[in-house]
C-alpha positions in Angstrom: -9.8 -43.0 110.1 -6.1 -42.8 109.4 -5.7 -46.4 110.4 -8.4 -47.6 108.1 -6.9 -45.7 105.2 -3.5 -47.2 105.8 -5.0 -50.7 106.0 -6.9 -50.2 102.8 -3.8 -48.9 101.0 -1.8 -51.9 102.1 -4.6 -54.3 101.0 -4.9 -52.6 97.6 -1.2 -53.1 97.1 -1.4 -56.7 98.1 -4.4 -57.6 96.1 -3.6 -55.7 92.9 -0.3 -57.0 91.8 2.4 -57.0 94.4 2.1 -60.7 94.2 4.1 -62.3 91.4 1.6 -65.1 90.9 -0.4 -64.7 87.7 -3.4 -66.3 89.4 -3.9 -63.1 91.5 -2.8 -60.6 88.9 -5.4 -61.8 86.4 -8.3 -60.6 88.5 -10.2 -57.6 87.5 -10.1 -54.2 89.4 -13.7 -54.7 90.4 -13.0 -58.0 92.0 -10.0 -56.6 93.9 -12.1 -53.6 95.1 -14.7 -56.0 96.4 -12.0 -58.0 98.2 -10.6 -54.9 99.8 -14.1 -53.8 100.9 -14.7 -57.2 102.4 -11.4 -57.2 104.1 -11.8 -53.8 105.6 -14.6 -55.1 107.8 -11.9 -56.8 109.9 -10.6 -55.1 113.1 -7.0 -56.1 112.3 -5.2 -57.3 109.2 -1.8 -58.9 109.7 0.4 -60.2 107.0 1.5 -63.8 107.3 4.2 -65.6 105.2 3.2 -68.4 102.9 0.6 -66.3 101.1 -1.9 -65.9 103.8 -3.2 -63.0 105.8 -4.4 -63.4 109.4 -7.4 -61.3 110.2 -9.1 -60.4 113.5 -12.6 -59.3 114.2 -14.3 -59.1 117.6 -11.3 -60.8 119.2 -11.5 -63.8 116.9 -8.9 -64.8 114.2 -9.4 -66.0 110.7 -7.4 -66.5 107.5 -7.7 -65.2 104.0 -5.4 -66.0 101.1 -3.3 -63.3 99.6 -5.7 -63.1 96.7 -8.7 -62.3 99.0 -10.3 -65.8 99.3 -11.6 -66.3 102.9 -10.3 -69.6 104.2 -11.5 -69.3 107.8 -14.0 -66.7 109.0 -12.8 -65.1 112.3 -13.9 -67.7 114.8 -10.8 -68.9 116.7 -9.2 -67.4 119.8 -5.8 -67.5 118.1 -4.2 -68.9 114.9 -0.4 -69.3 114.6 1.5 -66.9 112.4 3.3 -69.6 110.5 2.6 -73.1 109.1 4.6 -76.1 110.3 6.7 -78.2 107.8 3.5 -80.2 107.0 1.3 -77.2 106.3 -0.5 -77.3 109.6 -1.1 -74.3 111.8 -2.1 -74.5 115.4 -5.1 -72.7 116.7 -6.7 -72.0 120.0 -10.4 -72.4 120.8 -11.8 -72.3 124.3 -8.3 -72.5 125.9 -7.3 -75.6 124.0 -5.1 -76.0 121.0 -5.6 -78.0 117.8 -4.4 -78.0 114.2 -5.8 -76.8 110.9 -4.5 -77.5 107.4 -3.8 -75.1 104.6 -7.5 -75.0 103.6 -8.7 -74.3 107.1 -9.9 -77.8 107.9 -9.5 -79.0 111.4 -7.1 -82.0 111.3 -6.5 -82.4 115.0 -9.3 -81.3 117.3 -8.5 -78.8 120.1 -7.3 -80.9 123.1 -3.9 -79.6 124.2 -3.0 -76.9 126.7 -0.2 -75.6 124.4 1.1 -76.5 121.0 4.0 -76.0 118.6 4.5 -76.2 114.9 5.2 -79.5 113.2 8.8 -80.3 112.4 10.3 -81.9 109.3 10.1 -85.4 110.9 6.2 -85.0 111.1 6.1 -84.5 114.9 5.1 -81.6 117.1 5.4 -80.9 120.8 2.3 -80.3 122.8 1.5 -79.8 126.5 -1.2 -81.4 128.5 -1.2 -80.3 132.1 2.4 -80.0 133.2 3.7 -82.7 130.8 5.0 -82.1 127.2 4.4 -84.8 124.6 5.4 -85.5 121.1 2.5 -86.2 118.7 2.2 -87.3 115.0 0.2 -85.6 112.3 -2.9 -87.6 113.4 -2.7 -86.2 116.9 -1.5 -89.5 118.4 0.9 -89.3 121.4 4.2 -90.9 120.5 5.8 -90.3 123.9 7.0 -87.7 126.4 9.1 -84.9 124.9 12.6 -84.4 126.0 
């Protein structure tokens, strides 16, 4: 009970004006209350930088925007805390990793045993079996990682 109250208090603060963006501050109290009620259905609510909140329900992860818009319903085994330089996050589904964009669209299907965030040069390191590779933003293997 105490945990739920704390979560609701944090969500109310986040959704009702702690954000400096006018887009979120212009919403009505009723809309914010609805968002808090919806968000409270999650088992865990974890703040993420870049204006997103990672949520967890029934051991599956999803994402909501700071303003309450659900981007991804909890359906993945894991979603990375941060975005790479290109705006992609890695996610895990059925023991394989892929990548999603800022809107939650799968941009690289799960196919890797491990994954890292994309760097400024547009590449990421992934693992397949015992070998680490460098991939581009299309998921194409460019070579073996150093």
